[in-house]
SEVEXPA-63568 format. One line per 5 residues: number of its first residue (from 1); for each residue x, y negated, z negated of C-alpha. Coordinates in steps of 0.02 Angstrom, whole numbers, plus 50000, padded with zeros to 5 digits. Each point is the difference from the previous one (the first is absolute). Layout:
<bazas>
NUM) X:Y:Z  ... $
</bazas>
This chain:
<bazas>
1) 53867:51237:48378  49893:49940:49891  50023:50150:49861  50192:49944:50016  50072:49941:49842 $
6) 50160:49923:50004  50132:49981:49871  49994:49809:49994  49804:50011:49954  49999:50141:49880 $
11) 50149:49900:49915  49891:49836:49998  49859:50143:49931  50091:50030:49879  50053:49827:49958 $
16) 49803:49915:49994  49966:50150:49874  50117:49954:49897  49978:49829:50001  49792:50053:49971 $
21) 50061:50100:49848  49909:50191:50085  50062:50144:49876  49906:50165:50103  49993:50172:49949 $
26) 49877:50112:50084  49955:50113:49875  49846:50061:50072  50045:50044:50159  50109:50116:49933 $
31) 49854:50106:49952  49886:50137:50116  49988:49906:50168  49823:50068:49984  49974:49863:49895 $
36) 50036:49865:50124  50056:49950:50188  50162:49905:50044  49897:49859:50109  50063:49834:50025 $
41) 49901:49818:49996  49933:49935:50177  50078:49839:50053  49868:49859:50032  50004:49862:50101 $
46) 50049:49835:49901  50004:50032:49794  49981:49857:49886  50039:49989:49826  49806:49936:49919 $
51) 50062:50029:49814  50137:50053:49925  49977:50041:49780  50174:49936:49960  49986:50036:49812 $
56) 49945:50176:50050  50184:49992:50091  50089:49936:49870  49924:50162:49869  50056:50110:50121 $
61) 50185:49912:50016  50016:49919:50190  50033:49868:50063  49845:49891:50066  50085:49876:50115 $
66) 50081:50149:50094  49814:50070:50005  49941:49862:50095  50119:49989:50100  49986:50211:50043 $
71) 49815:49982:49953  49892:50013:50150  50096:50171:50096  50029:50079:49833  49826:49963:49943 $
76) 49924:50048:50150  50125:50152:50057  50069:49939:50146  50152:50017:49914  50047:50118:49860 $
81) 50123:49981:49873  50161:50061:49980  49947:50183:49894  49814:49987:50039  49963:50183:50050 $
86) 49798:49982:50036  49882:50164:49987  49832:49992:49999  49915:50077:49818  49862:50156:50055 $
91) 49873:50037:49875  49813:50041:49969  49866:49932:49919  49826:50011:49944  49938:49841:50087 $
96) 49798:49978:49883  49998:50156:49961  50075:50113:50175  50168:50062:50029  50086:49968:50147 $
101) 50168:49993:50058  50081:49824:50017  50181:49928:49985  50076:49807:50019  49907:49989:50167 $
106) 50053:49812:49995  50146:49963:49887  50156:50081:49985  50105:50001:49853  50177:49915:50031 $
111) 50097:50048:49875  50008:49998:49807  50099:49847:49933  50114:50024:49812  49973:49849:49928 $
116) 50164:49914:49870  49883:50066:49874  50009:50170:50058  49797:50018:50076  49979:50102:50138 $
121) 49849:49908:50114  49937:50036:50147  49995:49886:50124  49870:50024:50121  49938:49888:50173 $
126) 49800:50024:50007  49934:49977:50199  50175:50063:50091  49897:50094:50129  49943:50159:50013 $
131) 50071:50153:49943  50002:50212:50041  49840:49962:49840  49927:49869:50103  49847:50100:50053 $
136) 49969:49897:50159  50030:49839:49892  50076:49880:50047  50123:49996:49859  49980:49795:49994 $
141) 49933:49868:49867  49904:49851:50001  50083:49830:49934  49843:49979:49860  49995:50191:49915 $
146) 50212:49975:50006  49986:49832:49888  49836:50050:49926  50098:50145:49905  50163:49892:49978 $
151) 49860:49873:49887  49954:50146:49897  50132:50116:49985  50099:49822:49928  49849:49941:49888 $
156) 49990:50178:49933  50189:49990:49955  49974:49829:49911  49872:50079:49890  50115:50127:49958 $
161) 49914:50155:50072  50116:50140:50099  49999:49965:50174  50076:50000:50168  50076:49843:50048 $
166) 50016:49903:50151  50169:49910:50077  49939:49931:50149  49873:50008:50163  50059:49956:50159 $
171) 49883:49965:50175  50031:50098:50134  49961:49868:50141  49883:50138:50079  49828:50026:49980 $
176) 49919:50146:49933  49817:50066:50034  49863:50042:49837  49848:49935:50035  50058:49863:50078 $
181) 50195:49935:50060  50095:49952:49846  50170:49952:49955  50130:50163:49978  50085:49993:49845 $
186) 50130:50109:49916  49994:50001:49796  50181:50042:49896  49959:50108:49834  50086:50048:49870 $
191) 49939:50133:49887  50102:50137:49864  49930:50107:50137  49863:50032:50128  50004:50184:49945 $
196) 49807:50047:49956  49878:50123:49945  49956:50030:50170  50182:50042:50027  49984:50157:49879 $
201) 49823:50046:50089  50113:49989:50175  50124:50092:49934  49905:50148:49901  49884:50018:50181 $
206) 50172:50043:50072  49997:50136:49902  50201:49958:50014  50033:50061:49793  50194:49928:50011 $
211) 49962:49814:50067  49851:49996:49888  50123:50060:49849  50136:49854:50084  49884:49874:50004 $
216) 49962:50037:49838  50153:49995:49921  50035:49851:50094  49842:49899:49939  50032:50041:49805 $
221) 50194:49947:50036  49970:49820:50084  49824:49948:49896  50027:50120:49810  50187:50038:49986 $
226) 49974:50019:49807  49899:50169:50082  50122:50045:50133  50043:50148:49889  49841:50074:49946 $
231) 49975:50174:50045  49836:49983:50064  50028:49849:50106  49840:50013:50094  49890:49961:49830 $
236) 50134:49901:49947  49959:49889:50147  49821:50028:49997  49983:49928:49804  50122:49867:50041 $
241) 49872:49939:50161  49857:50017:49872  50044:49888:49892  50069:49847:50105  49855:50018:50095 $
246) 49885:49970:49847  50086:49891:49960  49984:49907:50179  49841:49994:50015  49957:49948:49829 $
251) 50094:49832:50051  49899:50019:50170  49831:49977:49867  50080:49868:49906  49990:49861:50142 $
256) 49869:50049:50109  50112:50082:50139  49901:50134:50126  50150:50091:50112  49858:49994:50118 $
261) 50066:50193:50069  50077:50107:49881  50016:50160:50087  50139:50106:49983  50120:49933:50111 $
266) 49963:49849:49901  50053:50073:49823  50197:49981:49990  50095:50112:49875  50116:49838:49940 $
271) 49847:49941:49925  50005:49849:50090  49846:49918:50093  50023:50035:50191  49899:49928:50145 $
276) 49908:49835:50003  49888:50034:50130  49795:49971:49971  50065:49946:49817  49929:49851:49898 $
281) 49943:49942:49837  49847:49984:49900  49893:49835:49984  49827:50054:49925  50055:50149:49873 $
286) 49880:50150:50059  50062:50167:49976  49944:50065:50166  50098:49852:50124  50037:50065:50165 $
291) 50122:49875:50127  50062:50132:50143  49898:49988:50135  50039:50199:50039  49949:50063:49794 $
296) 49819:50018:50053  49951:50096:49865  50091:49899:49867  50135:50153:49969  50124:49876:49957 $
301) 49888:49871:49922  50085:49911:49827  49903:50100:49876  50062:50186:50095  50189:49958:50019 $
306) 50044:50098:49820  49915:50159:50049  50053:50004:50191  50184:49970:49921  49977:50178:49904 $
311) 49932:50101:50172  50142:49916:50095  50131:50087:49851  49911:50144:49981  50008:50026:50214 $
316) 50214:49962:49966  49982:50168:49859  49897:50101:50120  50168:49960:50123  50141:50026:49852 $
321) 49910:50174:49944  50124:50116:50104  50137:49900:49907  49909:49999:49806  49998:50192:50015 $
326) 49990:50155:50104  49852:50042:49908  49870:49898:50082  49872:50034:49854  50154:49954:49871 $
331) 50001:49853:50127  49849:49930:50004  49978:50017:49782  50170:49883:50000  49952:49877:50150 $
336) 49808:49965:49891  50088:50003:49839  50100:49845:50070  49855:49931:50098  49901:50009:49842 $
341) 50114:49863:49913  49955:49878:50148  49860:49936:49911  50044:49979:49825  50182:49908:50062 $
346) 49892:49862:50121  49836:49950:49884  50174:49985:49879  50058:49881:50094  49850:49910:50064 $
351) 49933:49973:49819  50173:49960:49943  49988:49875:50191  49822:49913:49946  50043:49987:49806 $
356) 50128:49869:50064  49888:49913:50111  49899:50004:49843  50132:49915:49882  49993:50179:49897 $
361) 50163:50012:49909  49970:50164:49884  49880:50158:50064  49845:50026:49929  49892:50110:50029 $
366) 49834:49932:50121  50137:49890:50113  49949:50115:50145  49825:49954:49977  50013:49803:49959 $
371) 50107:49996:50165  49859:50105:50077  49837:49885:49914  50111:49856:50102  49998:50053:50167 $
376) 49821:50080:49986  49939:49802:49975  50140:49959:50136  49917:50125:50113  49829:49930:49981 $
381) 50031:49811:49989  50094:50029:50164  50144:49860:49938  50194:50028:50071  50103:50109:49938 $
386) 50194:49888:49960  49903:49851:49954  49895:50112:49857  50148:50030:49910  50079:49844:50006 $
391) 49857:49918:49956  49990:50120:49822  50182:49948:49983  49990:49819:49985  49855:50028:49907 $
396) 50124:50059:49865  50102:49874:50009  49853:49845:50010  49903:50112:49859  49839:49965:50128 $
401) 49939:50067:50154  49976:49908:50157  49969:49978:50169  49872:50154:50099  50056:50113:49820 $
406) 49884:49863:49900  49863:50072:50114  50011:50161:49987  49835:50018:49897  49962:50121:49876 $
411) 50087:50142:50031  50164:49907:50039  50001:49914:49814  49940:50166:49908  50157:50089:50076 $
416) 50117:49838:49958  49934:49994:49850  50057:50198:49964  50166:49932:50093  50037:49868:49880 $
421) 49961:50119:49864  50139:50124:50037  50116:49862:50045  49983:49947:49811  50031:50175:49924 $
426) 50164:50017:50089  50083:49842:49901  50104:49922:50127  49983:49832:50043  49935:49923:50157 $
431) 50149:49948:50074  50061:50189:49995  49851:50055:50048  49996:49856:50167  50186:50070:50030 $
436) 49954:50185:50021  49864:49955:50114  50076:49870:50108  50121:50142:50035  49881:50108:50034 $
441) 49860:49872:50091  50069:49945:50184  49922:49814:50049  50060:50034:50178  49984:50123:50109 $
446) 49987:50022:50194  49826:49961:49979  49931:50058:50210  49945:49828:50070  50148:49964:49966 $
451) 50093:50125:50073  49908:50009:50163  50021:49790:50017  50172:50036:49962  50027:50132:50145 $
456) 49891:49921:50129  50093:49850:49987  50152:50092:50046  49948:50084:50146  49974:49837:50065 $
461) 50180:49949:49965  49982:49902:49819  50073:50075:49859  49983:49871:49880  49840:50083:49920 $
466) 50114:50154:50007  50111:49912:49916  49911:49921:49836  49893:50164:49969  50196:50096:49968 $
471) 50045:49867:49911  49864:49990:49862  50018:50209:50024  50153:49997:49918  49911:49937:49798 $
476) 49838:50077:50005  50022:49999:49792  50018:49800:50027  49863:49849:49978  50103:49872:50142 $
481) 49915:49845:50082  50083:50102:50146  49888:50156:49998  49835:49907:49931  49913:50003:50187 $
486) 50031:50193:49992  49908:50045:49865  49822:50002:50039  49901:50120:50103  49914:49986:50151 $
491) 49846:49903:49979  49851:50110:49981  49875:50054:50149  50151:50017:50113  50014:50162:50125 $
496) 50048:50169:49886  50177:49988:50054  50084:50176:50093  50163:50052:50011  50061:50086:50139 $
501) 50162:50131:50047  50087:49913:50129  50050:50162:50120 $
</bazas>
């Protein structure tokens, strides 16, 4: 009897769908079924909405009021909106360099939503219960890590960095077991798609040429439609993904973001940042900084991220080899040619980013060496990454070096003199230089200690710190009275910051 749906309830669901504004069309579920499993979210005891991203809802063409009314049940998976066709996606991945079969072990893709602007976006529930890919896991998530993803993904969006988004978090009314009992939660994630490098690794490992070909065509049509007519679709896809990942990782480097777990299953072919488990932002600059408690050898350290991205892209190339050319030797040569472009693309994006951070409006030979000279001093002096660039911006505006930089010593002042000479050669006004720097140097990032304060309070039922933090993160490039308490790095001498995956 529990599975019966009456005509009246179907009519009510249709009416609610119309009120909310969902427009579902599930193209991934039309791919070969070896790439996914049909599975529904497992209902929870007492779902309650913790936070709803009303601005994102509006961008999606959804009615926030109607979402709030239906939110607890919908966002926990207790009730499926009409048109939802839930699946768990299958994928593999190299985790810390080791290949393994994975899949959505604690998530379901409810559906693909079509926005009024014609964008196709995945609506995924994370923490929605076990699936065929759970590998003996409980399929659940804790409140702290889900709110963490909400905070960081929204901060990345405000910084202008391609990212998945967070629409809502609900508590489930249930406890989950990790090292201790924790309140359970479900995150609703919005993504251009959840197609990963690991998705292609999985399809290739199956030895199913048709599934691999269908996945390639689908990904091109969804994310790179201008290339869908290319004769060699696999090679076109590889080249496009290389370009987007080179730009994405350069964006991370320019704001001091450390992803923390750059496994191939955490690299999205859309070019969005995905999976915010043990991520964090640099305080004191050091290229070998690692925050993740499970990254004991520093594989995913801040300074290693560009090379790891290239390594991951090589795994994508390997998966695509059967489609690039039937002659493996020719396929490898084509793939290596495409991969050879990555380093140049990445460095071009990174140099452009740091040039803007230093107010260098026109390109000049030696600009990267100038930027590297600053980073080398920052590492030796153990100064804060974000605050240093903010202080440099202010020094252009005021004409003097204040604060910690004034104590930078001989090495800093020698570098500063070279920088001043470089700025004079480009013949731009102080106002133009400062405006360029302000657009590139955020005043506000999600400071690790502030994130932890907000999460600790939220888990105890106090959401005020969370909302205050989210509010200031919306305008990262502006100095306001509200964000002044959130600008500073943590006081020196604290315990080394560590992050955890939350699984």
